[in-house]
One Martini backbone bead per residue (centre of mass of N, CA, C, O) as a GRO file, in nm:
protein
   87
    1UNK     BB    1   0.097   0.036   0.021
    2UNK     BB    2   0.052   0.359  -0.009
    3UNK     BB    3   0.181   0.639   0.123
    4UNK     BB    4   0.059   0.919   0.276
    5UNK     BB    5   0.145   1.233   0.271
    6UNK     BB    6   0.149   1.527   0.440
    7UNK     BB    7   0.178   1.706   0.192
    8UNK     BB    8  -0.073   1.606   0.041
    9UNK     BB    9  -0.274   1.675   0.263
   10UNK     BB   10  -0.209   1.978   0.275
   11UNK     BB   11  -0.285   2.045  -0.017
   12UNK     BB   12  -0.574   1.944   0.001
   13UNK     BB   13  -0.663   2.133   0.232
   14UNK     BB   14  -0.601   2.396   0.081
   15UNK     BB   15  -0.799   2.345  -0.152
   16UNK     BB   16  -1.051   2.327   0.025
   17UNK     BB   17  -1.022   2.606   0.153
   18UNK     BB   18  -1.041   2.762  -0.112
   19UNK     BB   19  -1.322   2.660  -0.196
   20UNK     BB   20  -1.467   2.769   0.054
   21UNK     BB   21  -1.401   3.068   0.009
   22UNK     BB   22  -1.535   3.089  -0.271
   23UNK     BB   23  -1.815   3.004  -0.177
   24UNK     BB   24  -1.854   3.227   0.032
   25UNK     BB   25  -1.829   3.458  -0.163
   26UNK     BB   26  -2.065   3.378  -0.347
   27UNK     BB   27  -2.279   3.391  -0.122
   28UNK     BB   28  -2.237   3.688  -0.048
   29UNK     BB   29  -2.307   3.799  -0.324
   30UNK     BB   30  -2.590   3.675  -0.342
   31UNK     BB   31  -2.699   3.812  -0.087
   32UNK     BB   32  -2.662   4.103  -0.185
   33UNK     BB   33  -2.831   4.074  -0.440
   34UNK     BB   34  -3.091   3.986  -0.301
   35UNK     BB   35  -3.123   4.241  -0.132
   36UNK     BB   36  -3.135   4.433  -0.371
   37UNK     BB   37  -3.375   4.306  -0.512
   38UNK     BB   38  -3.570   4.337  -0.278
   39UNK     BB   39  -3.554   4.643  -0.256
   40UNK     BB   40  -3.646   4.700  -0.545
   41UNK     BB   41  -3.917   4.556  -0.524
   42UNK     BB   42  -4.034   4.718  -0.291
   43UNK     BB   43  -4.016   4.991  -0.433
   44UNK     BB   44  -4.193   4.922  -0.678
   45UNK     BB   45  -4.446   4.835  -0.525
   46UNK     BB   46  -4.488   5.098  -0.370
   47UNK     BB   47  -4.519   5.279  -0.618
   48UNK     BB   48  -4.762   5.129  -0.741
   49UNK     BB   49  -4.948   5.162  -0.498
   50UNK     BB   50  -4.949   5.469  -0.495
   51UNK     BB   51  -5.064   5.502  -0.777
   52UNK     BB   52  -5.320   5.341  -0.728
   53UNK     BB   53  -5.427   5.516  -0.496
   54UNK     BB   54  -5.452   5.776  -0.661
   55UNK     BB   55  -5.651   5.667  -0.867
   56UNK     BB   56  -5.871   5.596  -0.668
   57UNK     BB   57  -5.906   5.874  -0.545
   58UNK     BB   58  -5.981   6.017  -0.808
   59UNK     BB   59  -6.224   5.841  -0.876
   60UNK     BB   60  -6.385   5.897  -0.617
   61UNK     BB   61  -6.404   6.201  -0.663
   62UNK     BB   62  -6.562   6.184  -0.926
   63UNK     BB   63  -6.802   6.033  -0.809
   64UNK     BB   64  -6.877   6.243  -0.599
   65UNK     BB   65  -6.933   6.470  -0.802
   66UNK     BB   66  -7.157   6.326  -0.958
   67UNK     BB   67  -7.344   6.278  -0.717
   68UNK     BB   68  -7.380   6.574  -0.649
   69UNK     BB   69  -7.508   6.654  -0.919
   70UNK     BB   70  -7.743   6.456  -0.900
   71UNK     BB   71  -7.865   6.568  -0.642
   72UNK     BB   72  -7.928   6.846  -0.760
   73UNK     BB   73  -8.110   6.748  -0.990
   74UNK     BB   74  -8.313   6.597  -0.812
   75UNK     BB   75  -8.396   6.840  -0.646
   76UNK     BB   76  -8.500   7.003  -0.888
   77UNK     BB   77  -8.712   6.796  -0.978
   78UNK     BB   78  -8.873   6.795  -0.716
   79UNK     BB   79  -8.948   7.092  -0.722
   80UNK     BB   80  -9.096   7.084  -0.992
   81UNK     BB   81  -9.306   6.873  -0.907
   82UNK     BB   82  -9.425   7.029  -0.670
   83UNK     BB   83  -9.513   7.271  -0.838
   84UNK     BB   84  -9.695   7.109  -1.032
   85UNK     BB   85  -9.886   6.994  -0.802
   86UNK     BB   86  -9.987   7.283  -0.695
   87UNK     BB   87 -10.154   7.369  -0.966
   0.00000   0.00000   0.00000
């Protein structure tokens, strides 16, 4: 049986340690990228929600204005009907 030298074991351990450092670096880069992507996604979703909220608010205001105009017209029609019935 061939004897494994300590030098060979040392080189192999160094290679494993280098691979582990490279893997850790890659994981750290991926983690930072993921955090950046998450932050960008959150920012984009928040902006779109704010835009959506503004659109809804504007639409509700338009509906309120139309309802107010309709109320005035209905009140005017009721007044005219009451006047017509009094004659």
